[in-house]
LUMDREN-492682 format. One record per residue (C-alpha): residue number from 0; x, y negated, z negated. Coordinates in nm, 4 decimals. Layout:
# LUMDREN-492682
<site num="NUM" c1="X" c2="Y" c3="Z"/>
...
//
This chain:
# LUMDREN-492682
<site num="0" c1="10.4531" c2="3.5444" c3="-10.1024"/>
<site num="1" c1="10.0854" c2="3.5952" c3="-9.9399"/>
<site num="2" c1="9.9485" c2="3.8288" c3="-9.6709"/>
<site num="3" c1="9.6720" c2="3.7940" c3="-9.5038"/>
<site num="4" c1="9.4972" c2="3.9858" c3="-9.1685"/>
<site num="5" c1="9.2700" c2="3.9147" c3="-8.9030"/>
<site num="6" c1="9.0919" c2="4.1547" c3="-8.7207"/>
<site num="7" c1="8.9956" c2="3.8638" c3="-8.4176"/>
<site num="8" c1="9.1608" c2="3.5678" c3="-8.3497"/>
<site num="9" c1="8.8213" c2="3.4641" c3="-8.1591"/>
<site num="10" c1="8.6628" c2="3.2429" c3="-8.4561"/>
<site num="11" c1="8.9932" c2="3.1053" c3="-8.5294"/>
<site num="12" c1="9.1089" c2="2.7330" c3="-8.4008"/>
<site num="13" c1="9.4033" c2="2.6903" c3="-8.2589"/>
<site num="14" c1="9.5281" c2="2.4222" c3="-8.4762"/>
<site num="15" c1="9.4638" c2="2.6916" c3="-8.7833"/>
<site num="16" c1="9.8008" c2="2.8506" c3="-8.7324"/>
<site num="17" c1="9.9981" c2="2.5169" c3="-8.7482"/>
<site num="18" c1="10.3205" c2="2.5579" c3="-8.9737"/>
<site num="19" c1="10.2501" c2="2.8899" c3="-9.0437"/>
<site num="20" c1="10.4432" c2="3.2453" c3="-8.9742"/>
<site num="21" c1="10.2206" c2="3.4710" c3="-8.7682"/>
<site num="22" c1="10.2713" c2="3.8318" c3="-8.6411"/>
<site num="23" c1="10.0355" c2="3.9679" c3="-8.3478"/>
<site num="24" c1="9.9936" c2="4.3110" c3="-8.3210"/>
<site num="25" c1="9.8119" c2="4.4568" c3="-7.9667"/>
<site num="26" c1="9.9544" c2="4.8189" c3="-7.9763"/>
<site num="27" c1="9.7390" c2="4.9359" c3="-7.6941"/>
<site num="28" c1="9.9497" c2="4.7813" c3="-7.5152"/>
<site num="29" c1="10.0758" c2="4.4476" c3="-7.4540"/>
<site num="30" c1="10.2732" c2="4.4403" c3="-7.7919"/>
<site num="31" c1="10.4190" c2="4.7585" c3="-7.6831"/>
<site num="32" c1="10.5244" c2="4.6053" c3="-7.3333"/>
<site num="33" c1="10.6564" c2="4.2834" c3="-7.4766"/>
<site num="34" c1="10.9118" c2="4.4870" c3="-7.6885"/>
<site num="35" c1="10.9997" c2="4.7250" c3="-7.4454"/>
<site num="36" c1="11.0179" c2="4.4618" c3="-7.1422"/>
<site num="37" c1="11.2746" c2="4.2270" c3="-7.4052"/>
<site num="38" c1="11.4806" c2="4.6009" c3="-7.4715"/>
<site num="39" c1="11.5417" c2="4.5917" c3="-7.1067"/>
<site num="40" c1="11.6758" c2="4.3040" c3="-7.0459"/>
<site num="41" c1="11.3823" c2="4.0512" c3="-6.9380"/>
<site num="42" c1="11.4524" c2="3.6992" c3="-7.0207"/>
<site num="43" c1="11.1390" c2="3.5996" c3="-7.1545"/>
<site num="44" c1="10.7461" c2="3.6593" c3="-7.1797"/>
<site num="45" c1="10.5405" c2="3.3814" c3="-7.0778"/>
<site num="46" c1="10.1723" c2="3.5072" c3="-7.2398"/>
<site num="47" c1="9.8991" c2="3.3342" c3="-7.0769"/>
<site num="48" c1="9.5235" c2="3.3159" c3="-7.1308"/>
<site num="49" c1="9.3540" c2="3.3462" c3="-6.8204"/>
<site num="50" c1="9.4251" c2="3.4893" c3="-6.4497"/>
<site num="51" c1="9.3562" c2="3.1767" c3="-6.3081"/>
<site num="52" c1="9.6387" c2="3.0175" c3="-6.5290"/>
<site num="53" c1="9.8834" c2="3.3132" c3="-6.4683"/>
<site num="54" c1="9.8383" c2="3.2440" c3="-6.0734"/>
<site num="55" c1="9.9414" c2="2.8608" c3="-6.1257"/>
<site num="56" c1="10.2517" c2="2.9188" c3="-6.3324"/>
<site num="57" c1="10.3493" c2="3.2308" c3="-6.0918"/>
<site num="58" c1="10.3077" c2="2.9026" c3="-5.8304"/>
<site num="59" c1="10.5057" c2="2.7005" c3="-5.9617"/>
<site num="60" c1="10.8104" c2="2.9698" c3="-5.9856"/>
<site num="61" c1="11.0883" c2="2.9959" c3="-5.7564"/>
<site num="62" c1="11.3593" c2="3.2039" c3="-5.6632"/>
<site num="63" c1="11.2047" c2="3.5337" c3="-5.7102"/>
<site num="64" c1="11.3237" c2="3.5514" c3="-6.0872"/>
<site num="65" c1="10.9515" c2="3.5411" c3="-6.2269"/>
<site num="66" c1="10.6998" c2="3.8472" c3="-6.2455"/>
<site num="67" c1="10.3575" c2="3.8232" c3="-6.2456"/>
<site num="68" c1="10.2000" c2="4.1179" c3="-6.4846"/>
<site num="69" c1="9.9304" c2="4.2116" c3="-6.6701"/>
<site num="70" c1="9.5857" c2="4.3904" c3="-6.6728"/>
<site num="71" c1="9.2288" c2="4.3387" c3="-6.7119"/>
<site num="72" c1="9.0235" c2="4.6478" c3="-6.8390"/>
<site num="73" c1="9.3385" c2="4.8403" c3="-6.8160"/>
<site num="74" c1="9.3707" c2="4.8026" c3="-6.4322"/>
<site num="75" c1="9.6482" c2="4.5865" c3="-6.2803"/>
<site num="76" c1="9.5146" c2="4.2487" c3="-6.1605"/>
<site num="77" c1="9.4932" c2="4.2525" c3="-5.8217"/>
<site num="78" c1="9.8107" c2="4.0436" c3="-5.6661"/>
<site num="79" c1="10.0173" c2="4.1306" c3="-6.0149"/>
<site num="80" c1="10.3320" c2="4.2752" c3="-5.9571"/>
<site num="81" c1="10.3053" c2="4.4945" c3="-6.2572"/>
<site num="82" c1="10.0278" c2="4.6305" c3="-6.5096"/>
<site num="83" c1="10.0454" c2="4.6794" c3="-6.8901"/>
<site num="84" c1="10.2151" c2="4.9901" c3="-6.9092"/>
<site num="85" c1="10.5417" c2="5.0172" c3="-7.0958"/>
<site num="86" c1="10.6615" c2="5.2512" c3="-6.8121"/>
<site num="87" c1="10.6531" c2="4.9669" c3="-6.5484"/>
<site num="88" c1="10.9250" c2="4.7634" c3="-6.7309"/>
<site num="89" c1="11.1974" c2="4.9709" c3="-6.7278"/>
<site num="90" c1="11.5669" c2="4.7571" c3="-6.6551"/>
<site num="91" c1="11.5708" c2="4.7962" c3="-6.3572"/>
<site num="92" c1="11.2513" c2="4.5895" c3="-6.2729"/>
<site num="93" c1="11.2642" c2="4.3592" c3="-6.5464"/>
<site num="94" c1="11.6448" c2="4.2819" c3="-6.6211"/>
<site num="95" c1="11.7092" c2="3.8862" c3="-6.6063"/>
<site num="96" c1="11.3232" c2="3.8388" c3="-6.5504"/>
<site num="97" c1="11.0973" c2="3.6005" c3="-6.6687"/>
<site num="98" c1="10.7772" c2="3.7938" c3="-6.6830"/>
<site num="99" c1="10.4280" c2="3.5744" c3="-6.7201"/>
<site num="100" c1="10.1680" c2="3.8091" c3="-6.8764"/>
<site num="101" c1="9.7903" c2="3.8031" c3="-6.8718"/>
<site num="102" c1="9.6356" c2="4.0808" c3="-7.1146"/>
<site num="103" c1="9.2533" c2="4.1484" c3="-7.1606"/>
<site num="104" c1="9.3089" c2="4.0764" c3="-7.5761"/>
<site num="105" c1="9.6946" c2="4.0895" c3="-7.6610"/>
<site num="106" c1="9.8422" c2="3.7610" c3="-7.4563"/>
<site num="107" c1="9.4934" c2="3.5823" c3="-7.5335"/>
<site num="108" c1="9.5668" c2="3.6238" c3="-7.9089"/>
<site num="109" c1="9.9337" c2="3.5090" c3="-7.8688"/>
<site num="110" c1="9.8385" c2="3.2040" c3="-7.7162"/>
<site num="111" c1="9.5879" c2="3.1237" c3="-7.9928"/>
<site num="112" c1="9.8547" c2="3.0970" c3="-8.2400"/>
<site num="113" c1="10.0723" c2="2.9186" c3="-8.0197"/>
<site num="114" c1="10.1349" c2="2.6454" c3="-8.2841"/>
<site num="115" c1="10.2571" c2="2.8814" c3="-8.5734"/>
<site num="116" c1="10.5752" c2="2.7542" c3="-8.7457"/>
<site num="117" c1="10.7215" c2="3.1367" c3="-8.6555"/>
<site num="118" c1="10.5418" c2="3.3403" c3="-8.4214"/>
<site num="119" c1="10.6776" c2="3.7445" c3="-8.4074"/>
<site num="120" c1="10.5389" c2="4.0095" c3="-8.2047"/>
<site num="121" c1="10.4872" c2="4.3845" c3="-8.3546"/>
<site num="122" c1="10.4028" c2="4.7155" c3="-8.2637"/>
<site num="123" c1="10.4908" c2="5.0648" c3="-8.4106"/>
<site num="124" c1="10.7846" c2="5.0860" c3="-8.2431"/>
<site num="125" c1="10.9577" c2="4.7488" c3="-8.3746"/>
<site num="126" c1="10.7262" c2="4.7799" c3="-8.7074"/>
<site num="127" c1="10.9889" c2="4.8133" c3="-8.9520"/>
<site num="128" c1="11.2263" c2="4.5730" c3="-8.8416"/>
<site num="129" c1="10.9212" c2="4.3056" c3="-8.8383"/>
<site num="130" c1="10.8825" c2="4.4239" c3="-9.2196"/>
<site num="131" c1="11.2003" c2="4.3467" c3="-9.2806"/>
<site num="132" c1="11.2531" c2="4.0188" c3="-9.1338"/>
<site num="133" c1="10.9451" c2="3.8981" c3="-9.2861"/>
<site num="134" c1="11.0441" c2="3.9543" c3="-9.6232"/>
<site num="135" c1="11.3905" c2="3.7713" c3="-9.5100"/>
<site num="136" c1="11.2056" c2="3.4913" c3="-9.4505"/>
<site num="137" c1="10.9796" c2="3.4993" c3="-9.7602"/>
<site num="138" c1="10.6891" c2="3.3056" c3="-9.6324"/>
<site num="139" c1="10.3326" c2="3.3632" c3="-9.6407"/>
<site num="140" c1="10.2275" c2="3.5909" c3="-9.3119"/>
<site num="141" c1="9.9246" c2="3.5772" c3="-9.0881"/>
<site num="142" c1="9.8616" c2="3.9147" c3="-8.9429"/>
<site num="143" c1="9.6881" c2="3.8662" c3="-8.5912"/>
<site num="144" c1="9.5169" c2="4.2007" c3="-8.4572"/>
<site num="145" c1="9.4378" c2="4.1407" c3="-8.0967"/>
<site num="146" c1="9.1467" c2="4.3644" c3="-8.1343"/>
<site num="147" c1="8.9083" c2="4.4691" c3="-7.8479"/>
<site num="148" c1="8.7104" c2="4.1903" c3="-7.6513"/>
<site num="149" c1="8.6752" c2="4.0162" c3="-7.9637"/>
<site num="150" c1="8.6013" c2="4.2750" c3="-8.2145"/>
<site num="151" c1="8.7696" c2="4.5366" c3="-8.4545"/>
<site num="152" c1="8.9774" c2="4.7881" c3="-8.3460"/>
<site num="153" c1="9.1364" c2="5.0692" c3="-8.5415"/>
<site num="154" c1="9.4843" c2="5.0692" c3="-8.3685"/>
<site num="155" c1="9.5708" c2="4.7415" c3="-8.4428"/>
<site num="156" c1="9.4277" c2="4.7217" c3="-8.8133"/>
<site num="157" c1="9.5708" c2="5.0582" c3="-8.9093"/>
<site num="158" c1="9.9460" c2="4.8788" c3="-8.7872"/>
<site num="159" c1="9.8551" c2="4.5880" c3="-8.9787"/>
<site num="160" c1="9.8259" c2="4.8132" c3="-9.3065"/>
<site num="161" c1="10.1349" c2="4.9831" c3="-9.1980"/>
<site num="162" c1="10.3129" c2="4.6812" c3="-9.1699"/>
<site num="163" c1="10.2246" c2="4.5469" c3="-9.5196"/>
<site num="164" c1="10.3009" c2="4.9158" c3="-9.6561"/>
<site num="165" c1="10.6173" c2="4.8911" c3="-9.5541"/>
<site num="166" c1="10.6939" c2="4.5392" c3="-9.6719"/>
<site num="167" c1="10.5195" c2="4.6559" c3="-10.0088"/>
<site num="168" c1="10.7943" c2="4.9565" c3="-10.0449"/>
<site num="169" c1="11.0664" c2="4.6241" c3="-10.0963"/>
<site num="170" c1="10.8294" c2="4.3780" c3="-10.2445"/>
<site num="171" c1="10.5645" c2="4.5279" c3="-10.4194"/>
<site num="172" c1="10.4617" c2="4.2323" c3="-10.5567"/>
<site num="173" c1="10.2941" c2="4.0919" c3="-10.2712"/>
<site num="174" c1="9.9820" c2="3.9401" c3="-10.2466"/>
<site num="175" c1="9.7531" c2="4.0768" c3="-10.0330"/>
<site num="176" c1="9.4184" c2="3.9379" c3="-9.9184"/>
<site num="177" c1="9.0986" c2="4.1846" c3="-9.9044"/>
<site num="178" c1="9.1241" c2="4.2182" c3="-9.5335"/>
<site num="179" c1="9.5097" c2="4.3078" c3="-9.6187"/>
<site num="180" c1="9.3669" c2="4.5622" c3="-9.8486"/>
<site num="181" c1="9.1216" c2="4.7039" c3="-9.6061"/>
<site num="182" c1="9.4160" c2="4.7405" c3="-9.3627"/>
<site num="183" c1="9.6106" c2="4.9705" c3="-9.6396"/>
<site num="184" c1="9.3185" c2="5.1611" c3="-9.6704"/>
<site num="185" c1="9.2989" c2="5.2203" c3="-9.3109"/>
<site num="186" c1="9.6712" c2="5.3005" c3="-9.2617"/>
<site num="187" c1="9.6353" c2="5.5334" c3="-9.5646"/>
<site num="188" c1="9.3102" c2="5.7494" c3="-9.4063"/>
<site num="189" c1="9.4118" c2="5.7257" c3="-9.0219"/>
<site num="190" c1="9.7909" c2="5.6769" c3="-8.9869"/>
<site num="191" c1="9.9543" c2="5.9993" c3="-9.1155"/>
<site num="192" c1="9.9504" c2="6.0546" c3="-8.7380"/>
<site num="193" c1="10.0357" c2="5.7505" c3="-8.5099"/>
<site num="194" c1="9.9701" c2="6.0132" c3="-8.1849"/>
<site num="195" c1="9.6582" c2="6.1091" c3="-8.3295"/>
<site num="196" c1="9.5176" c2="5.7773" c3="-8.3882"/>
<site num="197" c1="9.5606" c2="5.6478" c3="-8.0643"/>
<site num="198" c1="9.4657" c2="5.9280" c3="-7.9035"/>
<site num="199" c1="9.1099" c2="5.9029" c3="-8.0779"/>
<site num="200" c1="9.0767" c2="5.5460" c3="-8.0999"/>
<site num="201" c1="8.7989" c2="5.3808" c3="-7.8448"/>
<site num="202" c1="9.0829" c2="5.2157" c3="-7.6594"/>
<site num="203" c1="9.3223" c2="5.5230" c3="-7.6465"/>
<site num="204" c1="9.0365" c2="5.7248" c3="-7.5053"/>
<site num="205" c1="9.0172" c2="5.4588" c3="-7.2287"/>
<site num="206" c1="9.3660" c2="5.4474" c3="-7.1486"/>
<site num="207" c1="9.3415" c2="5.8486" c3="-7.1194"/>
<site num="208" c1="9.0228" c2="5.8322" c3="-6.9046"/>
<site num="209" c1="9.2145" c2="5.6180" c3="-6.6482"/>
<site num="210" c1="9.5542" c2="5.7934" c3="-6.6506"/>
<site num="211" c1="9.7214" c2="5.6514" c3="-6.9049"/>
<site num="212" c1="9.8137" c2="5.9644" c3="-7.1650"/>
<site num="213" c1="10.1619" c2="5.8938" c3="-7.1278"/>
<site num="214" c1="10.1714" c2="5.5467" c3="-7.3025"/>
<site num="215" c1="9.9841" c2="5.6617" c3="-7.5996"/>
<site num="216" c1="10.2832" c2="5.8881" c3="-7.6780"/>
<site num="217" c1="10.5173" c2="5.6037" c3="-7.6036"/>
<site num="218" c1="10.3188" c2="5.3408" c3="-7.8041"/>
<site num="219" c1="10.2991" c2="5.5742" c3="-8.0923"/>
<site num="220" c1="10.6667" c2="5.5439" c3="-8.1326"/>
<site num="221" c1="10.7709" c2="5.4743" c3="-8.4625"/>
<site num="222" c1="11.0940" c2="5.2395" c3="-8.5411"/>
<site num="223" c1="11.2572" c2="5.3381" c3="-8.2400"/>
<site num="224" c1="11.3746" c2="4.9461" c3="-8.1864"/>
<site num="225" c1="11.4836" c2="4.7018" c3="-8.4554"/>
<site num="226" c1="11.3939" c2="4.4231" c3="-8.1358"/>
<site num="227" c1="11.2397" c2="4.1063" c3="-8.2812"/>
<site num="228" c1="11.0259" c2="3.9449" c3="-7.9870"/>
<site num="229" c1="10.9983" c2="3.5512" c3="-8.1057"/>
<site num="230" c1="10.7516" c2="3.2961" c3="-7.9632"/>
<site num="231" c1="10.9502" c2="2.9686" c3="-7.9176"/>
<site num="232" c1="10.8760" c2="2.6756" c3="-7.6869"/>
<site num="233" c1="10.5951" c2="2.8744" c3="-7.4969"/>
<site num="234" c1="10.7758" c2="3.1959" c3="-7.3937"/>
<site num="235" c1="10.8557" c2="3.4793" c3="-7.6085"/>
<site num="236" c1="11.2164" c2="3.5804" c3="-7.6433"/>
<site num="237" c1="11.4375" c2="3.8078" c3="-7.8468"/>
<site num="238" c1="11.5557" c2="3.6783" c3="-8.1317"/>
<site num="239" c1="11.8884" c2="3.5472" c3="-8.2157"/>
<site num="240" c1="12.0029" c2="3.6136" c3="-8.5661"/>
<site num="241" c1="12.1858" c2="3.4068" c3="-8.7579"/>
<site num="242" c1="12.3128" c2="3.0491" c3="-8.6459"/>
<site num="243" c1="12.2188" c2="3.1264" c3="-8.2734"/>
<site num="244" c1="11.8536" c2="3.1006" c3="-8.3797"/>
<site num="245" c1="11.8555" c2="2.8110" c3="-8.6001"/>
<site num="246" c1="12.0361" c2="2.6407" c3="-8.3345"/>
<site num="247" c1="11.7652" c2="2.7229" c3="-8.0923"/>
<site num="248" c1="11.5030" c2="2.6761" c3="-8.3170"/>
<site num="249" c1="11.5907" c2="2.2911" c3="-8.4093"/>
<site num="250" c1="11.6654" c2="2.2153" c3="-8.0583"/>
<site num="251" c1="11.3556" c2="2.3393" c3="-7.9415"/>
<site num="252" c1="11.1561" c2="2.1184" c3="-8.2172"/>
<site num="253" c1="11.4192" c2="1.8149" c3="-8.1091"/>
<site num="254" c1="11.2649" c2="1.7923" c3="-7.7500"/>
//
């Protein structure tokens, strides 16, 4: 079982991920928003890579069951219903709704990996559950850090290292790529206090400057949910276990 890490998906072709098991990480804040929304009863999250496509998809929606959400450079996009703060995705707002999500980094990385055979979304909140599930699958894993504007960022890379470290506790014989080893080192150096780490990253500082200090604390919470977001047929849904998941995947592949 080999684990590889990409610090950005910008240089990768979409088809590279065909048949692979992939994990997208965008700690601040898309991954955390996705986990929060699904935990609070959202029906699905539909990630998009452009604002124009988000508007187009929302234009085809009807019945008041769709929410247009996301951000550009930390701020809610004009005309959107919600921004990219986990605090906005309470059950009273998102329960039963489909959410169209555009973000500067995270949604683009998810769309890039859309041809993966298995595609999961990870943040610190659900990291132990993701680690356990990946070990149960037993496949090679591609971890994709959303990064910042196509470049490396520290928080996603440390999260990737923490994910690999959790998996190593159960399987010390994992084969780790060079980038995976670098992530492990970064986690060892910076991951002792997740809250401190996030506050001191470039993006963390930007969020604080724009009034999102509370989001830093929320995004730093470790292992608070066992929810696993799973991308299937163009949308991210809460992973169903056992036969329910197998049936859902098989039906999708047939259609």
